[in-house]
N, C-alpha and C positions, 0 to 999 in steps of 0.2 A: 113153116110151120115151126119149125125149132125158134126159131127168128121169134114169131109170137110168145113162144110158152115163156123165152128167157125175159120179152119185156112184161108180162103177165106178171111174173114173180119178184120182179123192182118196183112194179106196181104194188106189189102188195107189202114189200118191204116198207117205200115211201108210206102208204096209207097207214100202215101200223109204228110208223115214227109219229105221225103226225097225230094219231090219236093217243099215243102216248105221250105228247106234251102237251094237251088239252084236258089232261087231267086234271080235275078241282082238286081231290085228294094227296097222297104223299108222291113228291117229284122222284122222277128215275134222272140219275146223273150221268151227265152227257159229257162229261170234263175227265179227264184223265188224270187230274188235280184230287190227292187224297187225302182227304179233312183230318185234321190230327188228332188222335185219341187224350193224349197230357194234355194239350191245349184246352179242349173241350173240358176236360175234367176240373183244370184247375182256373180255370179263366171266365169258361163260358157257365159251365154251372150256376158259379154264385149269383149270377143275374136271376137265375128262377126263384131263390130263396128271397133275394134284396124284395124291402118294401119301398115302394115308390109312395109318394104322397098321391091320397087319394085312388087309389089299386091295388088291390089284393096280389097278395105274393101270386106267380104263375105257378107254383108249390099246390097251390090251394085246390086249382078245378082241373090241373093238367093230371093229378095220379088219380083221376077219375075219365078223364077222357080215353075215347075207343081209338084215336087218331093218333097227334103227338103226346105219347105217354110218358110219365115220368114216375118212376118206381117211390113209392112208398118211404119215407125216414125210418127206419128201424126203432124201435122203443127207446126213447131217452137218445136215441142219437140225432145230431147235430148236422150231420152231413153225410153224403153218402159212400157206401165202402167201394172196393174197386168195383166188386160182380155189377153193382147197382149202376154206378157209372158208366160203365161199357155196356147194359140195358138202355139207358136214358141215350148215350153215345149212338145207336143203332136207332134208336126211336126217333131222334132228329135229324140224321143222318137221312133217311125216306124223303124229307120234306124240304131237300135242299139240292142246288145244281153248281156240284163244285166248281170252282173256278170259273162260272160263269157272272157278267152284270147282278150282283144282289139284289135286284128286283124282279131277276128271274126266278129266286129260293122264296117259297111261300113261308118256310122259318121267319125270314127278314119280313115279309111284307104284311104278313097277318097283325105284329103289334105294332105295324108302322102306321102313324096317323096319315090317313088320305091324302089331305093337302101335300104329304111330303113323298108321296108316290106310292103309298100302302092300299092295302084292301079297304073294300068302301064299311066292311066290318068284321069285328072280332069278338068273340063273345066274351071274352075274356076281358075286353077295353083294348083301348090304344095306350100303349106304354110310353110310347118314344114320338117326339111331337117332329121331329126331322132325324137326315140321315149322319146329322153331328152330335146324334147324342151318344156319348163316351162309352156308355154300354150297349149300344146298338149299332157300333163302331166294332166292338171288340167280336160279336154274334159273325158281324161282313167279314171281317179278318178271319176269323174260323173258318167260313164258307170258302173263300180265297185259298185257304191253302196255308195258312199261318201257322209257324209252329212256337212263335213266342211274340212277345207285345212287340206292337211296333216303337222305334224310339221316342221317346216324349219331345212336345213341342218344346219345351224349354221345364227347366226344374226352379222352383222358387223357394222361398223363406215365408215362412207361414205361422203364425200364433196359433196353438189352437187352448181356445179356453174353453174346460169340461164347466158344464152346469150341475152341479151336485142333487139339486133340487127337482130336475127336469128331466127330458127323454133324449138330450140333445147334447152339442159343442159345437160349438161356436167358432167359426177359422178366420182370421183378422189378418189381411193383407199389411203389413208395415209399412208400406211403400205409402199405402193411405190412410191408414188406420181405421179402414172402414172392413165390418163384416161381409166376406166375398163368399161365404158358402156355408151350410150349415148339415153336421152328420148327424143323423137322427136314427132312431130306432134301435139305442142304445139306452134303456132306462137305467137311470141313476150312473151315470159315468165317474170313474173317479180319475185315475193316474191315467196319463198319455205320454205319450214315448212315438218316435219313428224311427223306421230304416234309414243308413245313412243315403242309401239310394235315392230317395224321395216316393220309391215305389208305393208303399203303405206306412198306415200310419196303424198305431197299436193303443187301446183304449179299455182296461178293465171294466168289466159288466159288475155291478152289485147285483144286479135282481136276480140275473143268471147265472153269476158264477161264472163268469166267462171270462176268456182273453177275448177280444174282439178286434179283428183283423180288418182295416178298412183298405181299401182303393184309394189311395188318394188322388186318380182322374175321374171317379165316378163317385165319392164320397159314400159310398156302399158299403155294409159290411160285407166282405165276400168270405170270411171263414171266422166260425165260434169256435174254440178251442174248450174245451171242459178244464175248469179248477179242481181243487180239491175241495175249493172252500172260498167263502165269500173274501174277493179283495179288493184290496185297497191298491196303494202307490202301484207304479213298472217301471223299470228302468231298461234301455237296451245297450248292450256292449257296443263299444266302439264299430268294430268290424262288422256288426249288425247280425251275426251268425245266433245270440241269444236273446231271449229277452226273461227275466226276473220279476215273479210275480210275488207281493207281499199278501200273506192268508193271515185276513186279522180275524180269526177264528183260535179259541182254543184247543190244542195246545201251543198251534204255533210252528208256521214252514214257509218257507220261501219257494215259490214253485221256479221249475226251471223249463222252459220254451224254445224251443230248438225250432229255428225261423224256417229254416230248410223245408224239415216235414210238416213243418205246423203243425207238432205235439207236443206234448207236454213229455218231458224224458225225465225227471225226476223232482222229489218234492224233496228239499231240507228240511229237515228238523231244528227247529229253534226253542229257542229259552222265551217261552210267551210268546203270544200272539202278535204277527208284525203287521202295524200299522202304516211304516211307508219304507223302501226300499230303493238303494241307489246303487250305481255300480262309478266307481271314482273315475277322475279323470283319464287315467293310464289303462284303465280296462281290467285291470290285474283283480279285483275286488267289487262282491258284491256286500252291498252294505244296510242292513235292515233294523230297524228298531223296535221294539216295543213298549207298548205305554203302559199295559198292566204287569210285566216282570221289570221294569225299569232299566230293558238290558240293550245293549249293542252288540249287533251279531256280525261277525266278518266272515263273508266265504271266499275261497281261493274261486277264479273263475273259471283256470285249470284242470281244476278235480271238483270242483262242487261238491267241498267239503267245508263244514266250519273250521277255522284255523285259530279263531279266539275268540272270546266274547268280554264283556263287559259291563259291570252293573253300576246303575248311576244310581243318585239318592230320588228320582222322581222319573214320571214315565217320558219316552223318547219323544219329542215330537217330530218336528221339521229337520233333516241336518242337511249341510252340504259340506264340499273341502276345499280346498284351497293346494299350491303344490310346490315342491321344490324347482330349482331352476331344472332338473333333469329330467322334469313330469312327473315324479312320484310323488305319490299321499304327501301332505306335509300335515296339516290339522282335519280335524271333524271338527265343525260349527255346529251347534246342536243345543236347541228350545227344548225347554223342560214343560210338564206340569206345572199347573200353577204358580212359572216362575216369567215374569215378566224381563226376557231379555234372551240370553245366551249364555252357553258355557264352551270350552275350548277345551278340545283333547288333542294332544300329541299322538299322531299315530304309528309312532314307531313305539314310544315309551311308553302309550295307551294311558296315560296320568291325567289328569284335569290340571290345566296350567294355566287356566282364567276362568271367571266367571262374570259380563258386564249385564248390567241390570238399567233398563231403558228410564230413563228418568222423569217426571209429569210434561208435559208442552205444555207454559204457558197460554193460558186462554182458552184451553182447550179441556172440555167436561169428559171427564173418566167413565169410559161406558163400561159396566161389568156386568149388562146382561147378555146372556147368551154366549159366555167366551166357550163355554164346552172344555173346563180347565185347563184351555189353552190361551189366556191373554196376548202371546205370541208366536205368530204361528206362519211364519213364510219367511224362507232364510233364499239368499242369493248374493256369488261371487262373481263380480265385473268379468266379462271377457278377457279383461287383460289382467285380470289378478290384483288390481290395487283398491278394491274395495267392497267391505261385506256390506248387504242389506239385509235390514231385518222388518219385519211389518210388526205393528203393536194395534192388534183388536181395543184395545182399552182406549190409548189415544188417536185413532183411525190415522196413523201416519207411520211410513218408513223410516226408520233412523239409519243412517250412513255412517259405516267406521272406515278410514283408512286400514291398511294390510301393509305388514305386517306388524303395526305398534297399536293396532284394535282404539284409534282416537277416533271418539264421533267427530264429523267432517260437517255433519247438514242434516236434514229432517223436509220430509215434504210428507204434506198432506194426502192419502190417497183412497179415501172413502170410509164406507161406514165397512168395519169386519173385514179390512184386507187378509188376503190370505196369500197364495202363492205368489212368487215371482220370476219371469223368464226373461231374458234379454236378447235382443237382436245380437247375430254373431258379430256384428263391428261394436256393440254395445252403447251404441248411438243411445237405445231406448231399453226402458225397464216395462216390462207387463206384470199389470201389478191385478189381480180378481179382487175385486171387492163384493162379497157375498151381501152386505145389508144393501148396496145399490142397484144387485144385478146388473154391471157396468166393469168392464176391464179399465184402469188408468192407465196411460199412456203417459209416462214420464221422461223428458229430457235428460240422460245423467251427467248432460258438463253441465246444465244450467239449476237443475232439481227442479224444477218446473212443470205442471203438468200441461201436455201438450193435446190431448184428447180422453175423453172419457168416453168411452164406447159401449153402449146397448148389447148386452149381450141374451141370455136365459136366467133360468130361475136358481139365485147361489151358486154363484162362481165361484169358484175353488182352486184348483191344482189348473194351471195353465202352463205349456210347456210349446216349447220352440223347436219347431220339426222343419225337415225340407219336404218337400211335395213337388208331384211331377204334372206339368198340364198334359192335355194331349191334344 
């Protein structure tokens, strides 16, 4: 009799287990693996806010869902706070089987295409076509118990061309000089910079007044950091700890972003609204230029305080630096409003020591329409420090000068309304956004010849060289 009762008890336990695993609703965890909250908050949650082509954002439906429910963002907020994140975590946790095969978790199968092993139907549509999708892999790693991102397959050099009149930025592979990706969902992208480890790309968003943090593996915006006003250019410190953002609204400021917390930690008042901001090669200073007040504002990056300013006789446009043998900053090269050339400022004495005007290009018609008071609007110092490049919107050329003697050594045609300049780390190629051609010109720096004209988006201006991780 006792044996029969034991058997009946074991049968009931087995039946309950079978019933629990066949439920079509939330899944019951069958593993000792504990899903990590911090990984969920920082890596998985951004997926719910990301815009994928042809799909609505997950948050649009799941804030109304009675099953997997996401908390609505607070008024004016661009991300969830910790309390909301923990509620989202518990909601998602009910639909996973931690540590088991990914296709055992409804959290992973519901948005996955059926041909790749997903469910037959998802009211929110299919967001991931296969299990190799970088975003799906992030979610799968979380379910498997990951506490940090897996090591990248590879870290590569990429050229990012922001398209000033568009809502995207083009990712160019310098090995092929082809567009290999597009960063979308950023209307009026302006400045671009990246983290030294290649994990993220920073793009200033003029439409939303944010610094957008883009996951380099997924090419999706993973966080939007609110700024004090409309941003222009951005710059990252060499150690990647801070991003400086130019605020192009009076009275003017440079916002300081802490990259670890992804939060603005300070806004440094400046003399005038700031169009462009840069970090010197040694990382000691952030330097911002004001068009309206014609000032150069220099910030000590250790204290984030202004240490000196200099007033010029015209608005400050693009700037660039060269260095002394010890790596400290030697000169600031600066383009000025309504001046077709550049000025040279000794960084230590703070005095102007030269001003170079670009001569006409024989046989080239001068273009004077749409200059926006910036006939010259792009500067670059080659990685070896031997040449200074300056673009001319008037004559559609880049002028190349030797350093330190500032002798013109060549010119190259680089399209209509050429703007900013970026180099590959080895200095082999220069990339120049031609705003009038919707293309990025690739110049062989040794021969000063155009080797490629890469079609990009609408009105390409700022361009930057970054490292990017591949999944």
